N, C-alpha and C positions, 0 to 999 in steps of 0.2 A: 726606446722609451715607450711609455704607455699612452693611453688616451683617457679623456674625461667623459664619463657617462653620468647622466642625472636622471633618476627615476622619479617622476612626478606623482603625487598622491596627496595624502593629508600631511600638513606641516607638523613639526615637532620631533622628528627623528632623523638622524644622519649617521650613516655607517661608512667608513672608509675601508676599501678593500677591493678584491677582484670579484666581479659579479658572475655568479654561476647561473642564476635563473630565479624565477619566483613563480609561485602557484598558489592555489587555494585548496586547503585540505577539506576532508569530508564534513567537518564541523562548521564550515563557512568562515574559518579564520584565515587571515592572510599570512602566508609563509614566504620568507625570503631566504635564499641560499647565497652566502657571500664567502669569498676567500679574502681574508684580511691580512694586514701586515703584522708580522710578529715583532716583538720588541727588538730582536737582533737586526731585522730588516730596517726598522726605524732608526736604530743606532747607526747602521751603515750609511743610510741616506744623510743623516746629520754629519757623519764623519766626512763625507765628500765635501760639503761646504766648508767645514773646518780645515780640510786639507788644502782647498783652493786658497783660503785666507792666509795660511801659513807657508805658502809656496816659497816666498822670498827667504824666510828664515831657514827653510830646509836647504836651499841652494847655498846660503852663506855658511852653513854649518859644515858642509862637506862630509856628512855622515855616510857610512856604507850600509845603512839600514833603509829599506824601501817598504813603504806601506801603501797598498792599493786595495781594490775591490775586485772580487771574482764571483761569477755566478756559480751555482752548485754544478759540479761536473766539468767546469772549464779547465784548460791546461795553461800553465804559465811557463814561457820559454825564457831561459837564462843562459847566455853564452853558448848558444847552439845546443844546449841541453834542455830538458823539460822536467817540470815538477808538477805532479798531479795535485791540484788543490783539494783538500779534504774539508768537509763540513761536519761539524758535530751538532746534532739536534738535542735540545734539552730533553731531559727525561719527562718533564711536565711542561708542554708547550703553553705559551702565554700569548693572548691576542689583545691588541689595543682597539677599543671600541669607544666612540664618542656618542653619547646620547644627549641631545640638546647641546649644552655648552660644557657638559661634565664628561671627562675621559674616564674609562674604566679599563683595568687590566684584568682580563678573565682567563682563568686557567681551563684546562680540559675538563668539561663537564657542563652542567645546566645550572642557570641562575635566573631568578625572577627580578626584573627591574621595573617597578611600577606595575603597569598592566600588561607588560610584555615578558615573554619567556624566551631567554637566549640560551642556545646550546652551542658549545665550542668543541670541535674535535679536529685532529690533524688529518689532512688528506695524504700528504707525503712529507719529505724532509724539507720542502721549501714552500709549503702552502698550508693554510688553515681553512676550515669550513665553519661558517657561522649560520645557524638556523634561527630565525626570528619568528615567533608565533604571537599573534595578538588578536583579541576580539574586536578591535577597532582598526581601521585602515591607518597606514603610516607611510612616510616617504623616506627615501634613502638616497644618499649622494656618494658616489664612488670616485676615487682617484687611484686607478691602478698604476703601479710603478714597476720598474725592473728590479727583481729580487736579486740581491747581491750578498756576498759574504766577504769579510775582511781577512786577508792573509798577510802576514808579516814575514818577510824573508830578507836575507842579507844580499845587497846588490850595490852596484856603483851608482854615483849621482847621475851619470848619463842615462842609465836605464830608468831611474826614478823620474828624471825630467821628461823622458820620452813617454812614459806611462801617464804622467800627470798631464802632458800636453794632449795626449789622446783623450784623456778624460775631459779636459777643457773643450776640445773640439766636439766631443760628444754632447756636452752641456750646451755649447753654442748651437749645435744642430737642433737640439731639443728646443732651445729658445726660439730659433727660426720657425720650427714647426708650430710652436704656440702662437707666434705672431701671425703665421698664415691661417691658423685656426681662428684667431681673433678677427682677421680680415674677412674670412668666410662667414663668421657669425655676424659681422657688421653688414655684409651683403644680404645675408638672410634676414637681418632685422629690417633693412630697407625694403626688401621684397614683402616682408610681413606687413610693414606700414602701408605699402601700396595695396596689399590685399585687404587691409583694414579700411582704407579709403573706398576701395571697390565695394566692400561689404556695407559701408555706410551709405553709399549711393543706392545699393540694392535695397537697403532697409527703408530709405526714403520712398523708393518706388513701391515697395511692399506696403508702406503706410498709405500711399495714395490708392493702391488697389484695395486696401482694407476699407478706406473711406467710401470708395465706389461700391464695394460689396455691402457696406452698411446701408447705403441708399437703396441698393437693390433689395436688401432684406426688408426695409420699410415698405417698399412697393409690393414685395411679395406678401407681406402681412396684410396689406390692404386688399390685394387680390384674393388672399386666403379667406378674409371675412366675406367678400362677395361670393366666393365659391361655396362657403358654408351656407349662405342664404339660398343660393341656387340648389345646393344639395338638399336642403330642407324641402324646397318646392318639389324637387325631383322625387324625394322619398314619398311625399303625399301623392304625387302622380303614380308612383309605383304601387302604392297601396290600392289606389282606385283601380289601376290596371290589374292588380292581383285579384281584387274582388270580381271584376268583369271576367277575368280569365277563369276563375273558379265557376262562375255562372256558365260560361261557355263550355267548360269541361263537363258540367252536369248535363247541359243540353246535348253535347256531343255524345255522352254516354247514353242518354235517352234515345237520340237518333240512331246510335249504333244498335241498341236493342231492337228499335223499330225496324231498322234495316235488316237485322238478323231475321226477324219474323217475316219480313217481306221476301228475304232470300229463300226462307223455307217454303213460303207460298209459291214463289217462282219455281223452286225445285219441284214442288208438287204439280204445279201447272205444266212444267216441262215434261214431267213424267206422264201426265194426262195427255199432253199434246203428242208425246211419243206413241202412247197407246192409240190415240185417235188416228195418228198417221198410219200406224200399223193396220188399224181397223179400216182406214180409208183405202189402203193398198189392197186389203182383202176384198172390200166392197168393189173396188175397181176391177179386181180380178173376177169377182162374181158377175159384175156388169158385163165385162168382156165375154165371160162364158155365156151369160144370158143373151148377149147380142149374137153370139155365134149360134146359140140355140134358136134365136128368133129367125135367123135366116132359114132354118130347116123346119121349124114348127109353126104352130098357129099362134099368131100374136094375141088374139082375143082370149084364148084359153090361158095363155101366160099372164095376161093382165088380170084376168079373173083370179088366177092362182095367186098373183102378187097381192091383190086386194085382200084375199082370204088370209094370206100370210101376214099382211100388215095388221088386219083385224085381230088375228090370233096373237100377234106380237103385242098389240095394245092390251088385249085381255090378259096375256101373261104378265105384262108390266103392272097392270092394275092388281092382279092377283099377287104378284110379287110385292107390291107396295102394301097390300093388305096383310100379307104374311109378315112383312117387315114390321108393320105397326103392331100386329098381334104379338110378334116375337119380343118387341120392345115392351109391350104391356106385360107379357108373361115374365120377362126378365125383371121388370120393375116389381111385379107381384112377388116373384121369387126372392128378390132382394129384401122386400118388405117382410115376407114370411121368414126369411133367414134371420133378419134382425129381431122379429118377434120371437123366433125360436131361441135365439141367444138370450133374450130377456127372460123368456119362460125358463130356460135352463138355469139362469142366475136365481130366479125366484124359487124354482124347485130345489136348487142346491141350498139356498138359504133356509127353506122350509125343512129340508132334510137335516141340515145342521142343527136347526132349532129343535126338531123332534128328537134327534139323537141326544142332544144335551138334556132335553126333558126326560127321555127314557133313562139316561144315565143318572139323572137326579132322582127319578122315582125308584130306580134300582137301589141307589144308595140309601134312600129313605126306607125302602122295603127291607133292605138288609139290616138297617138299624132297628126297625120294628121287630124283625125276626130275632135279632140278637137280644133285644129287650125281653121279648116273650120267652125265649130260651132261658135267660137269666132268672125270669120270674118263676118259670116251671121248676128250674133247679132249686131255687130257694124254697118253693112250696114243697118239693119232694124231700129236701133236707129237713124242713120243719116237720113234715108229717112223720118222717123216720124218727125224729127226735121225740115227737109226741107219742108215737106207738111204743118206742123204747121205754119212755117214762111210764106209760100205762102198764106195759108188760112187767116192768120192774115192780110197780106198785102191786099188781095182782100176785106176782111171785112172793112178795113180802107178806101179803095178807094170807096166801095159801100156806106159807111156811109158819106164820104165826098161828094159824088155825090148826095145823098139824101138831105143832108143839103144845098148843092148849088142849087138845084131845088126849094127849098122852098123860 
């Protein structure tokens, strides 16, 4: 016999059949795959109960006809011989589907019931497949059963009673299994009730914890306000410290620049000290040489010579100072003269530019005047030519008229 499986979800839809699986398609719609009982299977199940009810009538009649149920592919033995049970599948399979409280007989194909799309197609000669697609979630309940077929053959009453007794034993075993299942479900229900009680106690504990957390939240809010005030004071202090820090940074920068200058001075002094040390070493060497000489020469002559050298050294230093001051004066004078020379160059350049512009302007005016004089001369020449021509023409006419008059 089969077992009972219930798929929980949204109410309003129940399908009876073999469960294959369920999934969600790429459009987000819920899809269920079910193997359902065909009409002939349903008829065979109903026939079993009718057969049990009419068992006494069959025994009394003494007929040689036996009617039982066989699964597809099973073998029926009769008098040490066997007969293969054959099953004929309808050319157009039909599935029984119950939606809500309304049963539907669906043939092979696709049909739309409400907001659901149901597709029925045969898997093999003993099972159907149903595909349910819906935009909304749905629930399904399944009652799988043993698929059987009815075969009618001629046999004795003894064979029929034996087969019917086997069927009754099978139904009793199924009933015992169902009772055991009910007992298991009862035990599970008791365990669930205990779990509910445990959950209730845990909920009470959680409520107490929530109350304690709410109190802690109120305390934390009070502490938060105090911390906000302290934060404001700290921000003011931070601003003051920032200003002091900026002042300190400026002072540090100034000190760094002063320190840099001092370092330069120290480096120069170190260089001078090094030079003085070297000069001191040279003087010590000279003193040692002089001491060695003093041992072999006249001390008075050497002292006189030293005084002369010292005097000459002073005179040379004074002369060097005079030359240095004179050099500085000459350098300042040269710089002054170079500056004046630059100014004079600018003035001369400006004067030359002005004179060149004046010369260019005068040249242009002169050219204009020469052009004007030339145009006047040409006009005068042309006028004189015209006058001479007119005078000559007049004299020619008078001469001609005089010659004609003499004739």
